[in-house]
Phi, psi and omega in degrees: 000130181291143181220147177235141184243140174217202184217148171282124178270326181197158174229147186216154181202146177215132181268003176232158178289119176202155182292322181260163176232132179296142176287138181240164173286334184198147167233158181243124176274142177242122186304129177077000186237307182139214181266128180304128177080359181272143184296340182264010178282144178145169180266339172264154182307140184241340180293129195301319179297322180286327175298318178298322182287316182195097182289354180274357183290150177287154178267089173267013180241040183292324181228128180254126180241139176229141176282127181302333180300334178298324183295323177293322181297311181283334177297326179293344179255012173096009181256115179276113181227133179239171180305134179086344183297329181262015173085013181280154174271327184228122174258125186249162171220142176087000178237128178279082185304318187293337182271351182286147180282158174299141182090001175295137175262127173254123177251141186243137176123155183288117180280150168277183178298147178302141182243161181296145176084008180250011179067023178086001180270129180295143184237134178291146182221170175059232183293330177297318179295321180295325180284317187274329186275070187253018181301333181297339180264004189292331180301308177294330179292322177298318178298324183291339180286343183083008179288142181217164174058233188290344182270002174269145179292162177297156180302326180298332182267005185233002182231173179112127185300325181258011176086160181286159171291165179301318180298319179292319182298324183263003184303314186296312182291327177288329174293321175299317179298320181294330183272344184267164173268110188258148169283174187299316183294319180291323177297319178294323177296320179300318179296316182292321179294316179297320180294322178296318178297322182290326183273347179294129185284339179081005183255010176249112187280358183291149173302143185207152174231162175245128179288126182252335182172188181265148172287137174261097185294146183245181184293346177300336178298323178287336174290322178290310177219109183302127179092354183288331183304317182292343178275341180253359169234112182237194178234136177281179181299330180270006180088001179284153181288136178243121179261123186250359190273031173099185185232160180245146185215161170249153185274120179275318180218133184279169178146165179283145173227150187220159171303139182095344177296143176289153174239125174246123178261116178257116184280149175287169177297155175290153357282147180272145175247137181290158173293141175234171180297137173228000000 
């Protein structure tokens, strides 16, 4: 399986609705739900504009990631932007997030040497496994988020000493997707997310997410920095719209992640489909 490596530059979380998110020393991912304590965690859509339009939609925007390289790009045009300023949970460096296909798995944390039986994918071991393999604690962490009712994951995805399988962890959000009326791009994301969960071997304990689509930046960006919106929505050579404000993901495997953690991008099988707005 092809892999690309980068690094986490910063992590951010906010328990209230605000355009920006404060930078933290660590955030904790909860499988099938999102970032512990973050206002956008849940299996149903949480972004306010989308909730107003259709609250029955699945939350394929549980974790927002932005490439740090974007800040340098817009900085050269006079826009001062720092980690967390655009509302992302994870600021990355060294990975071309926008070029990755839908269904890519991103794993976080320093891997040990590749071991037999893992398909060539490096697996965290020893203390790394103890730090990253925290799915067994996810049941109390879900309670700590304050999520209730339909926004809590299924029991199958929240219990088990060694944590749920990827399919179990994503069962609740995929069930929401199956019950909702989806547009074409979101339906394609649901298929890609389900396929990623199915191909995950379950023997890598590192925290991980599945890329579901592109962030669709809104006019709030211009409130933060006037004129910035046009810098994060551009046009490609063929005249197609290019969204630069990061990518959206669902949590495949829970655990803490920190600045400096490695990022391994595992691509889905060919043919690859590009990320679209979700």
